[in-house]
N, C-alpha and C positions, 0 to 999 in steps of 0.2 A: 894318590900320596893319602897317608894316613891323615884321618879328621882330626886327631888330637895333635900332630904336628901343625896342621893348618889353622887349628885354632890358637896354637901357641905363636905362630907366625901372625896372626892378625892381632893378639894381643901386644905384641913387642911394635908393630906396625900403629896400633893404637896408641902406646905410651910415645912413640915418636913424633905422632903429630902432635899432641898435646906438649912435646918439649920437655917431659919430667918421666926420666926412667924410675917411677916410685913404684912400691910396692902397690901402693892403692891404683895407681894407673895401669898397672900390669894385670889386677885382678880383674878392674873396670873392663878393660879391654879383653880379657878372655870370656866375661860375662856377655859383654858384645858381640865378640865373634862367634860365643856359642850360639847365642840366640840367632845371628845372621847365618850360621851355618844349618840350625833347624828349619829356618824360613827358606833358605834355599836347597833342602833335602831333596826335592823332586829333580831339581838340575843336576844333584850331585850323584845320582842312582838308586834314588828310593829310599825308603827305612834301613838305617843302620843301627848294630847295637850299641853304638858310642853313647849315644843318648841315652838310652838306658841304663848301661854301665854308669855313667855320669851321675845319673839321678841315685842310684842306688851307691854309689861312692858318698855323695852328699849325706844321703839319709844316715850311712855307716857312722859318719863324721859327727852328724849331729846326735845320734846315738850315744856314741862315747863320749860326747862333751855332756851331755844330761847326766849320763851313769857317773861318768868322773865327778859331777857337782854333788850329786846326791849322795855319792859314798864318802865323797870328803868330808860333807856334812855330818854325817852318820858317823866317821872316825873320829872327827874333831869333837863331836858330843861325847863321844865314849871317854874321849881322852881327858875333856876338860870337866866333866861330872865325877862327883867322888866314887858313884856306883860304877862297877864293870860290867857291862852289858856283853862284852864279847864273849863269844864260846866258840875259839878255835879247834879247828879239826883240818886233816888232811883227807883229801877227797880224791877219789878215781873216776874222771869224767869220760866218758866214751866219744870219740872223736868223728865225726862224720867226713870232715875236709881231710883231702887226702893228698893233694901236693906238699911240696916245701914250702912255697911262698903262703899257701893257706894256713897252714899249719904255724909259722913265724908269725904271719899276722894275728891269729886268733891269740897265742902266747903273749904275744909283745902286748894286746891291746888288755888282757887278763891282768897282766905284771903291772900297767899304768895305772889301773885302776885302784886306788886305796883301798885295803881290806882284802885284798886277793893277790896271790903272787903265784905264777907257773913254776913249778919246780921241775918237773922233768917230763919227757915223752916217752913213752915204753919203746923199747928196740921194735917191736913190730906196727908203731906207730898209729896206734889204735886207740891209746889210752893216754890221757894228759892228767897228770897228779897235779893238783892245787892243793894251796894252802889257803884257806876261807879263816878270814876273821870273825867272822857274824856267821856260823852254821849250827844254829839252833836246831833246823831241819836240813841235813845233807840234801836229800833228794830234791829239795825246793832249790837250794842254792844251784845245783848241777843242772836243775831245769831251766832256771833263768839264765844261767851262761849260755845253754845250748840255744835256748829259743832266741836269746838276744845277740850277743857277739858272733858266735858261730854261725848262726844263719844269716847273718847280714853278711859276713864275710864269704860264706859260702855261696850267696847270690850276686856279689860282685864279680866272682870269679866263673860264674855260669856262664855258656854260651849263648 
């Protein structure tokens, strides 16, 4: 059985045993189920990529939340102060990700971050066109996006 589905089943069982099918109980059950499956790993056939992928997903989510907060503060500061600090530019970012789901996730995470917007993907799917609000150094912006969002998304989908 797929370990993720087994973990979901354990989360539902946990919430049912507590008698309340709330989001908090489901998340707590998922965490307890994850730890239980990790401890029972030798009984389930040894090491599995599920645990590494779960770690990478959590790391990507935390990085996105951090980036979201930092960029929101930067955009809000620029909007609220009388001085305009923005230097908008359209940038071409070469893509290392290849599958449709990876490209979709990278473009959506970039678009959800204030100050950046994914405009288009070239037909050969090798370049992402991005609008950046603070592009004083375009190469630094591209390097930041590639070493942050794109790298972490790529790691989530690695085997």
